[in-house]
C-alpha positions in Angstrom: 56.2 115.7 44.9 56.6 115.4 48.7 55.8 118.4 51.0 59.5 118.8 51.8 60.2 119.2 48.1 57.5 121.8 47.7 58.9 123.6 50.6 62.4 123.6 49.0 60.9 124.9 45.7 59.2 127.6 47.5 62.4 128.6 49.4 64.3 128.5 46.1 61.8 130.9 44.5 62.2 133.3 47.4 66.1 133.2 47.1 65.7 133.9 43.4 63.4 136.9 43.9 66.1 138.3 46.3 69.2 137.6 44.3 68.1 138.1 40.6 69.0 141.5 39.4 66.3 143.8 38.0 66.2 144.5 34.3 66.2 148.3 34.4 68.2 150.8 36.3 66.8 154.0 37.7 69.6 156.8 37.6 69.2 159.9 39.7 70.6 162.7 37.5 73.5 164.4 39.2 73.1 162.1 42.3 72.9 164.2 45.5 73.5 167.5 43.5 70.4 166.8 41.5 69.4 168.8 38.4 71.1 172.3 39.1 73.5 174.8 37.7 77.2 174.2 38.3 77.1 170.5 38.0 79.2 168.7 35.4 76.9 166.2 33.8 79.2 164.9 31.3 81.4 163.7 34.2 78.3 162.3 35.9 77.5 160.1 32.8 81.1 158.7 32.6 81.3 155.1 33.5 77.5 154.6 33.2 75.9 152.7 30.4 72.2 153.6 29.7 69.9 151.0 28.2 66.4 151.1 26.7 64.1 150.4 29.8 66.3 152.4 32.2 65.0 155.7 33.7 66.3 159.0 34.6 65.0 160.8 37.6 65.6 164.6 37.7 65.3 166.2 41.2 65.1 170.0 41.3 63.5 173.0 42.6 60.4 174.2 40.6 62.4 177.3 39.4 64.0 174.9 36.9 62.6 172.8 34.1 63.6 169.5 32.4 63.2 169.9 28.6 64.1 167.1 26.2 65.5 168.9 23.1 67.1 168.1 19.7 70.8 167.8 19.4 71.0 171.3 17.7 69.0 173.0 20.5 71.3 171.1 23.0 74.4 172.4 21.3 73.2 176.0 21.1 71.1 176.0 24.4 68.1 177.0 22.5 64.9 177.1 24.6 61.3 177.1 23.4 61.5 174.1 21.0 61.4 171.3 23.5 60.2 167.8 22.6 58.8 167.4 26.2 59.0 169.7 29.2 58.3 169.3 32.9 58.8 171.7 35.9 57.2 169.8 38.8 60.5 169.3 40.7 60.6 165.6 40.3 60.6 164.3 36.7 61.1 160.7 35.6 61.9 160.0 32.0 61.8 156.4 30.7 64.3 155.8 28.2 62.3 153.9 25.5 64.5 154.3 22.4 68.2 153.7 21.6 70.2 156.8 20.7 71.3 160.0 22.3 68.7 161.9 24.4 69.3 165.5 25.1 68.0 167.4 28.2 68.4 171.1 29.2 66.9 173.4 31.7 64.4 175.8 29.8 65.1 178.7 32.2 67.1 181.4 30.3 70.8 181.1 31.0 70.6 177.8 32.9 71.7 175.7 30.0 74.7 177.9 29.5 75.5 177.5 33.1 75.8 173.7 32.8 72.1 172.5 33.2 72.4 170.2 30.0 72.7 166.5 29.9 73.3 164.2 26.8 72.6 160.5 27.5 73.6 157.7 25.0 71.1 155.0 25.3 71.9 151.5 24.0 69.4 148.9 22.9 69.4 145.6 24.5 69.1 144.5 28.0 69.4 147.2 30.7 71.9 147.7 33.5 75.5 147.2 32.2 78.4 149.3 33.5 80.8 149.6 30.6 80.8 152.1 27.8 80.0 150.6 24.4 79.4 152.3 21.1 75.8 153.6 20.4 74.0 154.5 17.2 72.0 157.6 17.1 68.3 157.4 16.2 65.4 159.9 16.9 64.4 159.8 20.6 61.0 159.1 22.1 60.7 159.3 25.7 57.7 159.4 28.2 57.9 162.0 30.9 56.1 161.5 34.2 56.5 162.8 37.6 57.2 161.3 41.0 57.8 162.7 44.5 59.3 159.4 45.8 63.0 159.4 46.4 64.9 156.9 44.1 68.2 155.2 45.0 70.3 155.1 41.8 72.9 152.8 43.5 70.4 150.0 43.8 70.4 147.4 40.9 68.8 144.6 42.8 65.2 144.4 43.4 62.5 142.0 44.9 58.7 142.4 45.1 58.2 142.5 48.9 54.6 141.2 48.5 55.8 138.1 46.5 58.6 137.4 49.0 56.1 137.4 51.8 53.6 135.3 49.9 56.2 132.7 48.9 57.6 132.6 52.4 54.1 132.0 54.0 53.3 129.3 51.4 56.6 127.6 52.3 55.9 127.8 56.0 52.4 126.5 55.5 53.6 123.6 53.5 56.1 122.7 56.2 53.6 122.9 58.9 51.0 120.6 57.2 53.7 118.0 56.4 
């Protein structure tokens, strides 16, 4: 393979890294409103399709909690029986299983004031934007915290390190040829 062909292959790899969509979507719950009372989370979920591999980011003051709960605890706003709970102010939940996942704020009265979210998660590849039927299975999520802001509108990604490496390789090959 000639050096100009190697350079073209390297350039093609850079373009693929820039234009290939990522396999998972990160959703910021409530967008700019965050996780708070008075937000209509059923409206927020409309038009979104959540897939296994996607993540939910909850941003909130530490006077709230993010509790994953059962369907019955969600429906009755029952606190104290959570599957997972976090109160750090920035909670990321990886959606690892298909089914409906239920979240409430565990502070007394907050769930009744709208701090409750039901997310239907589909199996298969992440990041679609149409509503499709889902089957309900028991949920298993991993909760971790992060302080970094997340842009939920971004569905494209590229590793900056890999883009730089491939670009330098392509330039090196062009220079030595």
